[in-house]
C-alpha positions, 0 to 999 in steps of 0.5 A, spaced: 470 502 511 475 502 505 479 506 501 482 505 494 487 508 490 491 507 484 499 507 484 503 507 478 511 504 478 516 510 477 520 506 472 518 501 466 523 496 468 521 495 476 521 488 479 517 490 485 513 496 488 514 497 496 508 500 499 510 503 506 504 503 511 503 508 516 498 510 522 496 516 525 491 519 530 491 525 527 486 526 522 490 529 517 498 528 518 502 532 513 508 528 513 510 521 515 515 524 519 510 527 524 510 525 531 503 523 530 505 518 525 507 510 526 510 505 521 506 499 521 509 495 516 510 494 508 507 490 502 511 488 497 508 487 490 512 483 485 511 486 478 512 482 471 517 484 466 514 490 462 516 495 457 511 500 460 509 503 467 505 498 471 499 500 475 497 497 482 490 498 485 491 498 493 485 497 497 485 499 505 480 496 509 479 499 516 476 495 522 475 496 529 482 494 531 485 492 524 487 494 517 487 489 511 491 492 505 490 489 498 494 490 492 492 488 486 497 488 480 493 490 474 497 486 468 497 479 472 491 480 477 495 477 482 493 480 489 498 481 495 495 482 502 498 484 509 494 485 515 495 489 521 492 488 528 492 494 533 491 490 539 
């Protein structure tokens, strides 16, 4: 199963975008500070110099005991990824 989404930088001159990854056994947690949420790690996307806000397409691919996160910066097409093993 995979879930995708698009994120946009907050400012036009950002040098990187930090994506923090959390997991929860609760099917719909409200906040990452909820007791059911656990911080897994982060993916840092380096961004090219730009005068406009940039878009980053993020895909989370769920397996039996693992999670793969891919982030693709739309201007350069560069892909950043991280892998989380739940065993």
